[in-house]
C-alpha positions as CSV (number, residue, x, y, z in Angstrom):
1,M,29.7,16.2,17.9
2,P,26.4,14.8,16.7
3,H,23.6,17.3,16.1
4,V,20.8,17.3,18.7
5,V,17.5,18.9,17.8
6,P,16.2,21.2,20.6
7,T,12.8,20.2,22.1
8,H,11.2,23.6,21.3
9,Q,11.8,22.9,17.6
10,L,10.0,19.5,17.8
11,S,7.0,20.7,19.7
12,A,5.1,21.7,16.5
13,R,5.5,18.4,14.7
14,P,2.2,16.6,13.7
15,V,0.7,14.3,16.4
16,P,1.0,10.6,15.4
17,V,-2.3,8.9,14.5
18,Q,-3.6,6.9,17.6
19,Q,-4.8,3.7,15.9
20,S,-4.5,0.1,16.8
21,G,-2.9,-0.6,13.4
22,Q,-0.1,2.0,13.8
23,I,3.3,0.5,13.1
24,I,5.8,3.3,13.7
25,T,5.4,4.9,17.2
26,Q,7.1,8.1,18.6
27,N,9.7,5.9,20.2
28,D,10.4,4.3,16.9
29,L,10.8,7.7,15.3
30,D,13.2,8.8,18.0
31,R,15.2,5.6,17.5
32,I,15.3,6.1,13.7
33,R,16.5,9.7,14.3
34,G,19.2,8.5,16.8
35,N,20.4,5.8,14.4
36,A,20.7,8.3,11.6
37,Q,22.7,10.6,13.8
38,S,24.9,7.7,15.0
39,N,25.6,6.8,11.4
40,L,26.9,10.3,10.7
41,Q,29.1,10.6,13.8
42,V,32.2,9.4,12.0
43,E,31.7,11.9,9.3
44,D,31.0,14.6,11.9
45,R,34.2,13.8,13.8
46,L,36.2,13.8,10.5
47,R,34.7,17.2,9.5
48,T,35.2,18.6,13.0
49,T,38.9,17.6,13.0
50,L,39.5,19.0,9.6
51,K,37.6,22.2,10.5
52,N,39.6,22.6,13.7
53,Q,42.9,22.1,11.8
54,L,41.9,24.7,9.2
55,L,40.4,27.3,11.5
56,T,43.7,29.0,12.3
57,R,45.0,28.8,8.8
58,D,41.6,30.1,7.5
59,E,41.8,33.2,9.6
60,I,45.4,34.0,8.5
61,A,44.5,33.1,4.9
62,K,41.5,35.4,5.0
63,Q,43.6,38.4,6.4
64,R,46.3,37.9,3.8
65,A,43.7,37.4,1.0
66,E,42.0,40.6,2.0
67,R,45.3,42.5,1.9
68,T,46.3,40.9,-1.3
69,K,42.9,41.6,-2.8
70,I,43.1,45.3,-1.9
71,G,46.6,45.5,-3.4
72,D,45.5,43.8,-6.6
73,E,42.5,46.2,-6.9
74,L,44.8,49.2,-6.6
75,R,47.2,47.7,-9.2
76,K,44.4,46.8,-11.6
77,T,43.0,50.3,-11.6
78,Q,46.1,51.2,-13.7
79,T,46.5,48.0,-15.7
80,K,44.0,45.8,-17.5
81,P,43.6,42.3,-16.1
82,T,45.1,39.5,-18.2
83,N,43.3,36.4,-19.4
84,A,45.1,34.3,-16.8
85,E,43.9,36.7,-14.0
86,T,40.3,36.5,-15.3
87,L,40.4,32.7,-15.3
88,Q,42.0,32.7,-11.9
89,K,39.2,34.9,-10.6
90,Q,36.5,32.7,-12.1
91,R,38.2,29.6,-10.6
92,A,38.4,31.3,-7.2
93,M,34.7,32.2,-7.3
94,Q,33.8,28.6,-8.3
95,L,35.9,27.1,-5.5
96,N,34.6,29.7,-3.0
97,N,31.0,28.7,-3.9
98,D,31.8,25.0,-3.5
99,A,33.5,25.7,-0.1
100,I,30.4,27.7,1.0
101,R,28.2,24.8,-0.1
102,A,30.2,22.3,1.9
103,Q,30.0,24.6,4.9
104,I,26.2,25.0,4.5
105,E,25.9,21.2,4.5
106,D,27.6,21.1,7.9
107,D,25.5,24.0,9.3
108,D,23.2,23.5,12.3
109,I,20.2,24.9,10.3
110,A,20.9,22.4,7.5
111,K,20.9,19.6,10.1
112,I,17.6,20.8,11.4
113,M,16.2,20.6,7.9
114,N,17.6,17.1,7.5
115,T,15.9,16.0,10.7
116,L,12.5,17.5,9.6
117,E,12.9,15.8,6.2
118,M,13.6,12.5,7.8
119,Q,10.6,12.9,10.1
120,A,8.3,13.6,7.1
121,K,9.6,10.5,5.3
122,A,9.1,8.4,8.4
123,F,5.5,9.5,8.7
124,A,4.9,8.8,5.0
125,V,6.4,5.3,5.4
126,R,4.2,4.7,8.5
127,D,1.0,5.6,6.5
128,R,2.0,3.2,3.7
129,Q,2.7,0.4,6.2
130,I,-0.7,0.9,7.8
131,V,-2.4,0.6,4.3
132,I,-0.4,-2.5,3.5
133,Q,-1.3,-4.1,6.9
134,Q,-5.0,-3.4,6.2
135,R,-4.8,-4.9,2.8
136,S,-3.1,-8.1,4.1
137,K,-6.3,-9.1,5.9
138,V,-8.1,-9.1,2.6
139,D,-5.3,-11.1,1.0
140,I,-5.7,-13.8,3.7
141,E,-9.4,-14.2,2.7
142,V,-8.5,-14.4,-1.0
143,D,-5.9,-17.1,-0.2
144,K,-8.5,-19.1,1.6
145,Q,-10.9,-19.0,-1.3
146,K,-8.1,-19.9,-3.7
147,Q,-7.1,-22.8,-1.5
148,H,-10.7,-24.1,-1.4
149,L,-10.9,-24.0,-5.2
150,M,-7.5,-25.8,-5.5
151,N,-8.7,-28.5,-3.2
152,Q,-11.8,-29.1,-5.3
153,E,-9.7,-29.3,-8.5
154,Q,-7.3,-31.7,-6.9
155,L,-10.1,-34.0,-5.7
156,K,-11.5,-34.0,-9.2
157,K,-8.1,-34.9,-10.7
158,L,-7.6,-37.7,-8.2
159,K,-11.0,-39.2,-9.1
160,E,-10.1,-39.1,-12.8
161,E,-6.7,-40.6,-12.1
162,E,-8.2,-43.5,-10.1
163,N,-10.7,-44.2,-12.8
164,L,-7.9,-44.4,-15.4
165,K,-5.9,-46.7,-13.2
166,V,-8.8,-49.0,-12.6
167,E,-9.5,-49.2,-16.4
168,A,-5.8,-49.9,-17.1
169,A,-5.7,-52.7,-14.5
170,L,-8.8,-54.3,-16.0
171,R,-7.3,-54.1,-19.5
172,E,-4.0,-55.6,-18.2
173,R,-6.0,-58.4,-16.6
174,E,-7.8,-59.2,-19.8
175,M,-4.6,-59.3,-21.7
176,L,-3.0,-61.7,-19.1
177,K,-6.1,-63.9,-19.3
178,T,-5.9,-64.0,-23.1
179,S,-2.2,-64.8,-23.2
180,F,-2.7,-67.4,-20.5
181,E,-5.3,-69.2,-22.6
182,I,-3.1,-69.1,-25.7
183,E,-0.1,-70.5,-23.7
184,L,-2.3,-73.3,-22.4
185,K,-3.4,-74.3,-26.0
186,R,0.2,-74.2,-27.2
187,K,1.3,-76.4,-24.3
188,E,-1.5,-78.9,-24.9
189,Q,-0.4,-79.4,-28.5
190,K,3.2,-80.1,-27.4
191,A,2.1,-82.3,-24.3
192,L,3.3,-85.6,-25.9
193,L,6.8,-84.3,-26.7
194,E,7.5,-82.0,-23.7
195,E,5.0,-83.1,-21.0
196,E,7.3,-82.8,-18.1
197,Q,8.7,-79.4,-19.3
198,K,5.2,-78.1,-19.9
199,L,4.0,-79.2,-16.4
200,R,6.9,-77.4,-14.8
201,E,6.4,-74.3,-16.9
202,A,2.7,-74.4,-16.2
203,E,3.3,-74.6,-12.4
204,E,5.7,-71.6,-12.6
205,F,3.3,-69.6,-14.7
206,K,0.4,-70.3,-12.4
207,A,2.4,-69.3,-9.4
208,Q,3.4,-66.0,-11.2
209,A,-0.2,-65.4,-12.3
210,K,-1.4,-66.0,-8.8
211,K,1.2,-63.6,-7.4
212,Q,0.2,-61.1,-10.0
213,M,-3.5,-61.5,-9.2
214,Q,-2.8,-61.0,-5.5
215,H,-0.8,-57.9,-6.2
216,E,-3.7,-56.6,-8.4
217,I,-6.2,-57.4,-5.7
218,E,-4.1,-55.4,-3.1
219,L,-3.9,-52.5,-5.5
220,I,-7.6,-52.6,-6.1
221,K,-8.3,-52.7,-2.3
222,E,-6.0,-49.7,-1.8
223,K,-7.7,-47.8,-4.6
224,Q,-11.1,-48.6,-3.1
225,I,-9.9,-47.3,0.3
226,E,-8.6,-44.1,-1.3
227,I,-11.9,-43.8,-3.2
228,Q,-13.9,-44.2,0.0
229,R,-11.7,-41.5,1.7
230,L,-12.3,-39.2,-1.2
231,N,-16.0,-39.9,-1.1
232,V,-16.1,-39.1,2.6
233,E,-14.3,-35.8,2.0
234,T,-16.6,-35.0,-0.9
235,A,-19.7,-35.8,1.2
236,K,-18.4,-33.5,3.9
237,I,-17.8,-30.7,1.4
238,N,-21.3,-31.3,-0.1
239,E,-22.8,-31.2,3.3
240,E,-21.1,-27.9,4.0
241,Q,-22.4,-26.5,0.7
242,R,-25.9,-27.9,1.5
243,V,-25.9,-26.2,4.9
244,K,-24.8,-22.9,3.3
245,R,-27.6,-23.2,0.7
246,L,-30.1,-24.0,3.4
247,K,-28.9,-21.0,5.4
248,Y,-29.2,-18.8,2.3
249,Q,-32.7,-20.1,1.5
250,E,-33.8,-19.4,5.1
251,E,-32.4,-15.9,4.9
252,E,-34.3,-15.4,1.6
253,K,-37.5,-16.8,3.2
254,K,-37.1,-14.4,6.1
255,L,-36.6,-11.5,3.7
256,D,-39.7,-12.7,1.7
257,L,-41.7,-12.9,4.9
258,K,-40.7,-9.4,5.8
259,I,-41.6,-8.1,2.4
260,K,-44.9,-9.9,2.5
261,E,-45.7,-8.5,6.0
262,Q,-44.8,-5.0,4.8
263,L,-47.1,-5.5,1.7
264,L,-49.9,-6.8,3.9
265,L,-49.5,-3.8,6.2
266,D,-49.5,-1.4,3.3
267,E,-52.5,-3.2,1.8
268,A,-54.4,-3.1,5.1
269,K,-53.6,0.6,5.4
270,H,-54.8,1.2,1.9
271,I,-58.0,-0.7,2.4
272,E,-58.7,1.1,5.7
273,E,-58.1,4.4,3.9
274,E,-60.4,3.4,1.0
275,Q,-63.1,2.3,3.5
276,R,-62.8,5.6,5.3
277,K,-63.1,7.5,2.0
278,R,-66.1,5.4,0.9
279,Q,-67.7,6.1,4.3
280,V,-67.2,9.8,3.9
281,E,-68.5,9.6,0.3
282,K,-71.5,7.5,1.5
283,E,-72.3,10.1,4.2
284,N,-72.0,12.9,1.7
285,T,-74.2,10.9,-0.7
286,L,-76.9,10.3,1.9
287,K,-76.8,13.9,2.9
288,F,-77.2,14.9,-0.8
289,M,-80.0,12.4,-1.2
290,Q,-81.8,13.8,1.8
291,D,-81.5,17.3,0.4
292,Q,-82.7,16.2,-3.0
293,Q,-85.5,13.8,-1.8
294,E,-88.1,15.7,-3.6
295,Y,-86.2,15.3,-6.9
296,Q,-85.6,11.5,-6.7
297,D,-88.5,10.6,-8.9
298,N,-87.4,13.0,-11.6
299,F,-83.7,12.0,-11.4
300,A,-83.8,8.2,-10.8
301,V,-81.9,7.5,-14.0
302,R,-79.2,10.0,-13.1
303,N,-78.8,8.4,-9.7
304,E,-78.3,4.9,-11.2
305,I,-75.7,6.3,-13.6
306,E,-73.9,8.0,-10.6
307,I,-73.9,4.7,-8.6
308,A,-72.6,2.7,-11.5
309,R,-69.9,5.3,-12.2
310,E,-68.9,5.3,-8.5
311,K,-68.7,1.5,-8.5
312,A,-66.6,1.4,-11.7
313,T,-64.3,4.0,-10.2
314,M,-63.8,2.0,-7.1
315,E,-63.1,-1.2,-9.1
316,K,-60.6,0.7,-11.2
317,E,-58.8,2.0,-8.1
318,N,-58.7,-1.5,-6.6
319,R,-57.2,-2.9,-9.8
320,Q,-54.6,-0.1,-9.9
321,Y,-53.6,-0.7,-6.3
322,Q,-53.2,-4.4,-6.8
323,A,-51.1,-3.9,-9.9
324,K,-48.9,-1.4,-8.0
325,Q,-48.5,-3.9,-5.1
326,E,-47.5,-6.7,-7.5
327,A,-45.0,-4.4,-9.4
328,A,-43.5,-3.4,-6.0
329,R,-43.1,-7.0,-5.0
330,L,-41.5,-8.0,-8.3
331,K,-39.2,-5.0,-8.1
332,A,-38.1,-5.9,-4.6
333,I,-37.3,-9.5,-5.6
334,K,-35.4,-8.3,-8.7
335,E,-33.4,-5.7,-6.6
336,R,-32.5,-8.4,-4.1
337,E,-31.2,-10.7,-6.9
338,D,-29.3,-7.8,-8.6
339,A,-27.8,-6.8,-5.3
340,H,-26.6,-10.4,-4.6
341,E,-25.1,-10.7,-8.1
342,F,-23.5,-7.3,-7.8
343,E,-22.0,-8.1,-4.4
344,K,-20.4,-11.3,-5.9
345,L,-19.0,-9.4,-8.9
346,S,-17.8,-6.4,-6.8
347,A,-16.1,-8.8,-4.4
348,E,-14.1,-10.4,-7.2
349,Q,-13.2,-7.0,-8.6
350,R,-12.3,-5.7,-5.2
351,N,-10.1,-8.7,-4.5
352,I,-8.3,-8.2,-7.9
353,K,-7.9,-4.5,-7.2
354,Q,-6.6,-5.0,-3.7
355,Q,-4.1,-7.5,-5.0
356,K,-2.8,-5.0,-7.5
357,L,-2.7,-2.3,-4.9
358,A,-0.8,-4.5,-2.5
359,L,1.8,-5.4,-5.1
360,E,2.1,-1.7,-6.1
361,A,2.6,-0.7,-2.4
362,G,5.3,-3.4,-2.0
363,R,7.1,-2.2,-5.1
364,E,6.8,1.4,-3.9
365,A,8.2,0.6,-0.5
366,E,11.1,-1.3,-2.0
367,K,11.8,1.6,-4.4
368,M,11.8,4.1,-1.6
369,K,14.2,1.9,0.4
370,Q,16.6,1.7,-2.6
371,E,16.3,5.5,-3.2
372,R,17.1,6.1,0.4
373,K,20.3,4.0,0.2
374,N,21.3,5.7,-3.1
375,W,20.7,9.1,-1.6
376,Q,22.8,8.3,1.5
377,L,25.7,7.1,-0.8
378,E,25.4,10.2,-2.9
379,Q,25.4,12.4,0.1
380,L,28.5,10.7,1.5
381,E,30.4,10.9,-1.8
382,R,29.4,14.6,-2.3
383,R,30.5,15.5,1.2
384,Q,33.9,13.7,0.7
385,K,34.3,15.5,-2.6
386,Q,33.5,18.9,-1.1
387,A,35.9,18.3,1.8
388,L,38.7,17.5,-0.7
389,E,37.8,20.5,-2.8
390,A,37.9,22.7,0.3
391,V,41.4,21.4,1.2
392,S,42.5,22.0,-2.4
393,L,41.0,25.5,-2.3
394,Q,42.9,26.2,0.9
395,E,46.2,25.0,-0.7
396,D,45.5,27.3,-3.7
397,F,44.9,30.2,-1.3
398,E,48.2,29.5,0.6
399,K,50.1,29.4,-2.7
400,Q,48.7,32.7,-3.8
401,I,49.4,34.3,-0.3
402,K,53.0,33.1,-0.4
403,S,53.5,34.7,-3.8
404,K,52.2,38.0,-2.4
405,E,53.5,38.1,1.1
406,K,55.6,41.3,0.4
407,S,52.4,43.3,-0.2
408,I,51.4,45.3,2.9
409,I,47.9,47.0,2.9
410,I,46.1,48.8,5.7
411,E,43.0,46.9,6.7
412,D,39.7,48.6,6.0
413,K,37.1,47.7,8.7
414,K,34.2,48.9,6.6
415,A,35.1,46.6,3.7
416,E,35.5,43.7,6.2
417,L,32.0,44.3,7.6
418,Q,30.6,44.5,4.1
419,Q,32.3,41.2,3.2
420,I,30.8,39.6,6.3
421,K,27.3,40.8,5.4
422,L,27.7,39.5,1.9
423,K,28.7,36.1,3.3
424,E,25.7,36.0,5.6
425,D,23.4,36.9,2.7
426,R,25.0,34.2,0.6
427,R,24.6,31.7,3.4
428,K,21.0,32.6,3.8
429,E,20.3,32.3,0.1
430,M,22.0,28.9,-0.1
431,L,20.1,27.6,3.0
432,N,16.8,28.8,1.4
433,A,17.8,27.0,-1.8
434,L,18.6,23.8,0.2
435,K,15.3,24.0,2.0
436,Q,13.3,24.4,-1.3
437,E,15.3,21.5,-2.8
438,K,14.3,19.2,0.1
439,I,10.6,20.3,-0.1
440,N,10.6,19.5,-3.8
441,K,12.1,16.1,-3.2
442,L,9.5,15.3,-0.6
443,R,6.6,16.4,-2.9
444,S,8.0,14.4,-5.8
445,S,8.2,11.3,-3.5
446,G,4.5,11.6,-2.7
447,V,4.8,12.6,0.9
448,D,1.6,14.0,2.4
449,P,1.6,17.9,2.5
450,K,0.7,18.0,6.2
451,Y,4.1,16.3,7.0
452,I,6.0,18.9,4.8
453,Q,4.3,21.8,6.5
454,Q,6.8,22.0,9.4
455,L,9.7,22.1,7.0
456,E,8.0,24.8,5.0
457,N,7.3,26.9,8.1
458,L,11.0,26.8,9.1
459,N,12.2,30.4,9.3
460,I,15.9,30.5,8.4
461,G,16.3,34.2,9.1
462,E,15.1,33.8,12.8
463,L,17.4,30.8,13.3
464,M,20.4,32.7,11.9
465,K,19.7,35.5,14.3
466,K,19.7,33.1,17.2
């Protein structure tokens, strides 16, 4: 029967990200889990049939093995075990461990861990597919830019080819003209001897030359039409570039106007502040002059010096303010130019980086797909091998039991309970080892830790009690 995960064990799984770019939904995850379970139904039926066939023989074999074991222990207290018995014991322990391992793989708890592992891998694949989908939009823009550059290069090559063809046609025409003149001179010299033959050959040659000229004229007309078409396309491209340049210039003008308006506002504020300061200083000066009216005659020279000093200070402050405003304007222009250049450079670097990341993501997805196929094949081979080893172990036990059927030992209930407890501890230990192995594989595959948390929180002891 296929393994079905109870709903109370799936309630704590991470909530899928609710985004428009999500590729794998919860229904897709359920379908993936169902497909994985369907692929293992044949193996489950095979193992179930084999298990049902061996259940009865297992119980009989266990009882006989316990009786034989007790008899052997009583016998070995008086005699030392031989090398063959020691090797047989080691072999039995190894086969027993392999059989327990095969049973652990078919355990319900192991199937739960397989389901959680598959769920974590599905979430990891979903995240990678979202990243790849986001990068594909950038790749489309890059392809458009590349296509535009390729079109420009092709137009340039076509122009060069047309120029070369026109030059070759002109050279060929000159050569034909020269050869025609030479042929006419030769025919004129032999006119008395071969006049009729010359006239006939001259007529044929003229007809051929006329046909050739017409052919050349047609070729030239076709080339002119093609050149006109290319000129129209070039003019259209130049017009688009001119519109873009005008738009960019208008944006720069708007930005310059904004900067200029801001500078004018700052300058107006500064002038207003300076006027207010001068008014305050003037009021303070008038007040001081009123208080010191009786000393004006004695301190006239000092007052002139103070006025000159104040005037020089104001001029110096005005010059400093103008210098600061000019430096700020130049700095803003330079920052705008640097930002434009940096944006161009960063866009190219970002495109290159995104192409590399897209290629790496594609390789990683292909690698994970191949690893998944290899893992499934390894699991199938390992399970088949373990099933064959279990059958071989059962046959070995039956042979040992048949050789010791005459030994009759009273069953010890306490020893049987102790053996059951040891088996449960061994089963728990192997399940914990299997759980840790799956967690390590997920971590080494680069799965996000939040998707592994549910597998880490799986309590094997509580599940075994249930």
